[in-house]
C-alpha positions as CSV (number, residue, x, y, z in Angstrom):
1,M,-5.3,21.4,43.6
2,K,-5.6,17.2,44.2
3,E,-8.7,16.9,43.3
4,K,-9.6,17.1,39.9
5,T,-11.2,19.6,38.0
6,I,-14.6,18.2,35.6
7,D,-12.7,20.8,32.8
8,Y,-9.4,18.9,33.8
9,L,-11.2,15.2,32.8
10,L,-12.8,16.3,30.3
11,R,-9.9,18.1,28.4
12,S,-7.8,15.0,29.7
13,T,-10.0,12.2,28.8
14,W,-10.7,13.8,25.2
15,M,-7.3,14.2,24.8
16,S,-6.5,10.3,24.9
17,I,-9.8,9.5,22.2
18,T,-7.9,12.3,20.0
19,K,-5.0,9.8,20.2
20,L,-6.5,7.0,19.3
21,Y,-8.7,8.3,16.7
22,N,-5.3,9.4,15.4
23,E,-3.3,6.3,15.6
24,E,-5.6,4.7,14.1
25,A,-6.6,7.7,11.1
26,G,-2.7,7.1,11.3
27,K,-2.5,3.5,9.7
28,K,-4.4,3.9,7.0
29,G,-2.8,6.9,6.5
30,S,-5.3,9.9,7.4
31,T,-6.1,11.6,10.7
32,M,-8.8,12.1,13.3
33,A,-10.2,15.7,11.1
34,T,-10.2,14.2,8.0
35,G,-12.3,11.1,9.0
36,F,-14.5,13.3,11.4
37,A,-15.1,15.8,7.3
38,L,-16.1,12.6,6.1
39,I,-18.6,11.0,8.5
40,S,-20.4,14.5,8.2
41,I,-20.2,14.3,4.7
42,D,-23.3,12.7,3.7
43,P,-22.5,9.9,1.0
44,E,-25.3,9.9,-2.1
45,E,-26.3,14.5,-1.6
46,G,-22.5,15.6,-1.0
47,T,-23.0,18.5,2.0
48,P,-22.4,22.4,1.8
49,S,-18.7,23.3,1.7
50,T,-21.1,26.1,4.2
51,S,-21.9,23.7,6.9
52,L,-19.0,21.4,7.3
53,G,-17.3,23.7,10.1
54,P,-20.9,24.8,11.8
55,K,-21.1,21.0,11.2
56,M,-17.7,20.0,13.2
57,G,-17.5,22.9,15.4
58,I,-14.3,23.9,13.8
59,E,-12.9,27.6,11.5
60,A,-12.7,28.3,8.2
61,T,-9.2,28.0,8.3
62,S,-8.8,25.0,9.6
63,L,-11.9,22.9,7.9
64,S,-10.3,24.9,4.1
65,R,-6.6,22.7,4.9
66,T,-8.3,19.7,5.8
67,L,-11.1,20.1,2.5
68,N,-7.4,20.8,0.8
69,T,-5.5,17.7,2.5
70,M,-8.7,15.4,1.4
71,E,-9.0,17.0,-2.2
72,N,-5.4,16.1,-3.0
73,K,-6.3,12.9,-1.7
74,G,-8.7,11.6,-3.4
75,L,-11.2,11.7,-0.5
76,I,-13.2,14.8,-2.6
77,V,-14.6,16.4,-5.7
78,R,-15.8,20.0,-5.6
79,K,-19.2,20.7,-7.3
80,P,-20.8,23.6,-8.0
81,N,-23.7,23.9,-5.5
82,P,-27.1,23.7,-7.9
83,E,-29.5,25.3,-5.5
84,D,-26.4,28.2,-4.7
85,G,-24.5,29.1,-7.8
86,R,-22.1,31.2,-5.3
87,G,-22.3,27.4,-3.4
88,V,-20.1,24.8,-3.3
89,L,-21.1,20.7,-2.5
90,I,-18.5,18.4,-1.6
91,H,-18.7,15.3,-3.0
92,L,-16.9,12.3,-1.3
93,T,-15.4,9.7,-4.3
94,S,-15.0,5.9,-4.0
95,F,-11.8,6.3,-2.2
96,G,-13.8,8.9,0.1
97,V,-16.8,6.6,0.2
98,E,-13.7,3.6,1.9
99,M,-12.1,5.8,3.9
100,R,-15.4,7.3,5.6
101,E,-16.5,3.3,5.9
102,F,-13.3,2.9,8.0
103,S,-13.7,6.2,9.8
104,K,-17.2,5.4,10.8
105,Q,-16.3,1.8,12.4
106,V,-13.4,3.1,14.2
107,V,-16.3,5.3,16.3
108,I,-18.7,2.5,16.3
109,G,-16.1,0.4,17.9
110,F,-14.7,2.9,20.7
111,D,-17.7,3.3,21.1
112,E,-19.0,-0.1,21.5
113,A,-15.5,-0.9,23.8
114,V,-17.1,1.6,26.6
115,K,-20.5,0.6,26.2
116,N,-19.1,-2.9,27.7
117,A,-17.2,-1.7,29.7
118,I,-19.8,0.9,31.5
119,T,-22.7,-0.6,33.0
120,P,-26.0,1.3,31.6
121,D,-26.5,2.6,34.4
122,D,-23.1,4.3,34.9
123,L,-23.4,5.5,31.3
124,K,-26.6,7.3,31.6
125,A,-25.5,9.2,34.2
126,F,-22.8,10.1,32.3
127,N,-25.1,11.4,29.7
128,R,-26.9,13.4,32.2
129,V,-24.0,15.4,33.8
130,T,-22.5,15.5,29.9
131,N,-25.9,17.0,28.6
132,T,-26.5,19.4,31.8
133,I,-22.6,20.7,31.3
134,L,-23.8,21.1,27.3
135,E,-26.7,23.4,28.6
136,L,-24.8,25.3,31.2
137,I,-22.5,26.6,29.0
138,N,-25.0,26.7,26.1
139,S,-27.6,28.6,28.4
140,K,-24.6,30.9,28.6
141,K,-25.1,29.7,33.1
142,I,-22.1,29.5,33.6
143,Y,-20.6,33.0,33.5
144,I,-22.7,36.0,34.5
145,S,-21.3,39.0,35.1
146,D,-23.1,42.3,36.6
147,K,-23.7,44.0,33.5
């Protein structure tokens, strides 16, 4: 196959972004997964652990491993959810808030660099294309079977 498929372009681009984020996170002894979790946790109210997985798009096992690592590094604390006795809220420590800000700046820096290198029209076209791909996937219109 000489022409690169859409799938290939998306995967290779995302893999490059992941590598870039992991390199930046590594400067602070962290990972992209930890940074993403930090950004996904409400810094004031905390976040129920059960809503983090779907919010981040990762499986419970991976989330559990990430949260355990974050707890061991002093980034988060787990507290009982006062509204649901069975649930747990994930709260950021002061170090977690500091690292959350670092993670946000990494993402914002990437976003700004891309926006500065791409014309507004091309960026609008990119958004339209990626939204269309998401709609096709979410509406199950990619692989329609004859059941």
